[in-house]
N, C-alpha and C positions, 0 to 999 in steps of 0.2 A: 101549040102541041096539046093535043086531047090528054087529060088525065087518065092513068091506068085504072082500070076497074079491079076490084080483089076477086080473087080466085072463088073465096067461098061467101056467097050472098044469100041472103033470105028470100022469103017470098016477097018482101017489100024491099029488095035491092040492097040491103045490109047486111053483115056479117051476125050469126046468131051468137049470143052471149055465152061463153064458158066454151065455145067448140074450138078444138085444137086444129090449127090450120095443117092441111095436106103437105107432104114433101113432095117435089119433083119426081117424076118416076124415074129420072137417069140417076137420081141421088139413092133413090131406094134400090135400085138395081146395082149400085155398087156397094151399099151398105150390107145387103142381105149376104151375099159371098163372103164378104170380109169377115162379117160376124161368124157364119158358119166355119171359116177356115180357123179364126181364133179359138173357137169352141173346140174344134178337131185337134188344133195344135196343143191345147191344154190338156185335152183327155189323153193324147198321145204322150206328152211330156210325163204327166202324172203316171202314166203306165209304164212308161219306161226309165224313170227316174225317181229314186226316193231320196229325200234330203235327209242326212244324218246330222244331227245338232251337235255342238261342241263337247257335250257331255254325254256322247252316246257312243257305241259301238254298233257297225253294221255287219252283219252275217249273212253271206250269200248262199243261196241252197240252189242247185242245178237240179231239177226234177227230170229234164228230158235232153238228150245230148249229151256232148262230151264232158268228161271230169263230172260226172253225175255224184250228187252227194253234197255235203256241208264243205265249203271252200275253207282252206287253211289260213287264208289271209284275211283279216277283218277290215272292215272300211272305216276311215277315219271321218272326222267332219267334213260335209260337202255333200255334193249331189252322187249318188252311186246308180250305176247303170244296171237295168234289168230286162230280161226279155219278158215282155206280158203274156197274158192267156195262160199263166200257170206254169210255164216253161222254166222261169226262173223267179225266186222270191228273196226278199231281204227283210231280216228281222232285226229289230233294234234292241239293244241292251244298255242299262245305265252305266256310264264311265265314273260318274261321281260317287262320292261317299254315301253309302246307305245307312238308315237308321231304323233299327228294331226295337219297338218299344213292348215292354211287357209290363202291365200296370193295370190296377183296379179302378183307375180314375178316368172315365170316360171323356172329360174335356182334353186329355193329352192327345186324342185322335185329331184334334184340330191343327195342331202344330207340328207333329211328328211326320216323318215320310211314311212309316208303317206302323200301326198301332195295331196291338192284339188286347182284346179287352179283357184280360186277365193277368195277374201277377204269376210269377213262378212261385209255385207252393212247395217250400223248402221243408224237409224233416230233418231235424238238427241230430247230432250225434246223441242226446241224450232224450231223443223220442219225442219232442215237442214239433209244432208245426208253425212256420212262419210264412207269411205272404210277403214276397220280396218284389219290388218295383225295379226293374232292370233295365239299362239302355245298352244296346249293342251297335257299334259303329263298324261297319265293313264295305268293302268294295270288291269289284270284279277286277281280276287282274289276268286272266285268260279267258277271253269271251267265247273262244272255239270250244273250250273244255267245257264250261258252264252249259252251253247250248246243245253239246252232244250227250252229256251225262244227265242233264237236268230238263233241258228243253226251253222253248222260247217264252217271252212274257215274263211273269212273275213267278214261274215255277221255280227259279233259283232261290227264291225266298220261301215258298210254300214247302217245296219238298227239299231244299238243301239246307237254309239257315234255321227255319223256325223249329223243326223237330230236334235237330242237332242242339240248339242253344239251349233249350229248356233242359234237356237230358244233362248236359254238361254242366249247367248252373246247380241242379240237385246234386250231382256228383261232387263238385267242388264246394259249395256254400253248406252241404250237408255234413262236411267233416266239423265244423264249428258248433260250439254248445250255444244255448240260449243267451247264455251270459256273454260269449265271445263276439256275438253280432254287435254288441256295443263298442267292441274296440275296433276302432275305424283302421290301423295299421293291419290288423288281421283280416278285416273284411277285404281290404285293398289286395293283400297278398293273394286271398283266395279268387278274386276277381282276375289277379293277372295269370293265376293258375287256369282259370277257365279260358281265358283268350288263347294261352298256347295249346291247351288241348283242342280248342275249336280250330284252330289253324292247323293242327295235326289232322284233324279228320276233314278238313275243306281243301288240303293242298292239292287233292287230286280231283277236285271239282272246280278249280279255277278260281277260288275267291279267298280272300285274306281278312282277318278282324283287326282293325286298328286298336279299338278300345273295348272294354266291359266295364260297364260302370254300375254299380249298386247305390241307387239313388234314395231308397226308402224302404224300410220293412216294418211290418204290423203283426205283434203277437195278439192273442186272444185277450180279453180282459183279465180273465182269470191268471193265466200265465204272467200278464204284464205286473199284476198285483204281487204274485208270488216273488218274480224277480225284483221287484221293489222293496219288499219285505227283505228278501236275503240279501239285497244291497246294503239296506240298513243295519242289520245285523253284522254283515261284514264290516261296514264302517265302524260299528260299535267295538267289534273286536280289534281292528287296527287301532282304534284310538286307545283301548286297553294296552294293547302291545307298545304302544308308542310311550304311553305313561311309564310301563313297566321298565322299558328300555331307558327312559330318560332318569328314572330311580337309580337303575344300576349304574347309569354314566355319572350321577351325583356321587354315588357311593365310591366308585373308582377314581373320582375325582378327589374327594376326601381321602380317600387310602393314598393316592399318589401324593397329595399335597402333605401327608403325614411322614409318609416315607422321605419325601424330600426335605422336611424338617430335620428328621432323624439323621438323614445322610450329612446334612450341613453340619450338625452337631458334632457327628463323628468325625468329620473331616477338621472340625475347628479343634477337636481333642487331640486327633492325630499330629495336627501342626503344633500344638502346645507342647505334646510329647517331644515332638522332633526337635522344636527350640530349647526345651529344656536339655535334651541330651546333647545337640550341639554346645550349649553352654558347658554343660558338664565336660565334655570333651575339650572344650576351649581352656576350662580351668586346670584341668588335668594337664594338659599340654604345656600350660603356663608354669603351673609348679614342678613338673618335670624338668623344664627346660631351666629354671631357676634352681632347682637343686642341683642338676647337672653344671650349671654355672658356678655355684659356690662351691661344688666338689673340685671342677678345675682350679678355681682360685685356690682352694685349700690346698690342693695337691701341688701347686705351684709354688705357693709358699713354703710347704714343707720341702719339696725339691730345693727351692733357694736355701732354705737353712740347712738343708743337708749338703748342699754345694758349699755353701759358706762354712759348715764343720769341716767338709773334707779340705777346703782351701787352708783352713787353720790348722789342720793335722799333717799338711803336705810341707815339703822343705820350703824354708823363707818364712814360716808362719811365726817362728821365733824372732826373727828380725822384725816382722812387722809389728809384733807385740812391743819389741823394745822402742821401735819409731814411735808407736803410739804413747808410750811412757815416757819417751823424750819430750814430745808435745806436751803432754801433761806437765812435765818439770819446767817447762817453758813459762817465765813469768812468775814461778813461785817465790813466797816471801820467806822461805825456809831452805837451808843448807843441809844437805846429808853428808856426816863426816863417819868415817869408819871409827870402831870402837876398838880396840886392840891390835890395831896394825901400825906399823912404823910411819906409814906415808899417809897423807891426806888423799881425798879424792876430789876429783874435777867434774862437775856435772856437765860440762860442755865435752868430755871423753866419753863418747857413745859406747866405745869397746870396754873400757873400764866399768862404766855403768852395766854393760850386759854381763860382763865377768863378775861384778859385784852381785848381781841378780840371779848368777848361775845359767846365763842363758848359752848354749853351746855355739860355738863359731863355727863358720863354713869350712868345711874339711876337717873338722876335730868334734870332739864330745866335752860334756861337763866331766870335770876330774876332780873337782872340790865343790865342797857346801857353800854357799853364798856366806860371804861374810856379815857377822852381825854389826848392826849400824845403830847409831843413836842419832836421834832428830834434836836438833838445837834451834830453837826460834832464833830468828835474826831479824832485825828492823830493816827498813828500807834505808836509813840513814848509815847503819853499820854496812850495809851492802855497797852503799855509794863510796864511803871512805875506803872500802877494800877495793873497790875498782879503781879509786883514785890512787892508792899504793900500787 
């Protein structure tokens, strides 16, 4: 089998160096229509469909035909169909958070979504000017309202947010004094107030503000120096006031200590006086009770004597005296004999003794005086002899 000759040969029977080989005519006939079809399909697809990205809204406008005007329902992410040749249009608006930078730093435009090469020039309530770098974070919540009231593209920023943002910042931050700008709490409060006012003004235009951030502020050199000097003076005044209050507190502490010591002494004196008074009351009570006891004893003794006297004066007292006298006579070494009588006396005869001493008898009375007696000593021997007789 003879070898096949190449299709492209040179004058010398070989292929030219660098020359592209030709495709067969059949292949060329198929590729050309296919390419034309693909190009036409691409053009038709791009003309009829618009791709809405995940962070975008699609707004459809009908210029010719039924439902002419802006459509009420926005398109979400995906491909949105439109009739080409100016009959229908689809405009895209951002759905993500938008950033508006108001700053005098040109390098900020490299990283911010929207940069305005000027800070918000704020006139403070005391008449000075402050350049404020602010950042506003906002987003579109009603794309149809934004499109119908402000327009397509970036008009929502240029006509809606930017003019209102600067005016609201001047209105709210202008309520601060130059010194109050250093107070972060007051700055944040005014920034929150600016956010609320912006939301009120942008509510009808379909946008809402998430945050208003005051990042930096700059005074002029002269104002800055005046503020620093005033701050130093204020700190000196505060220091002197603190020293004065400290001295007052020390004096108050000394006064309170002295009052406390005096009150302690007073309370101790009151305690001593109370103790002395209670001791005097105790002594008085003791003496009173002792006197009352002695009085009761003396009274009882007097009553006893009185009762004895009454008993002695009552009936039978004479008999008791006689009996006592008889007991006295018991065991005597003497004998009592009558002197002038005819008969003698028997010591054991109690009635005779009572009669001898003139003691009245029961049921009778004394009729005669006692008889005189003479006492004759008698020894015990005589008594024994008498007893023997």
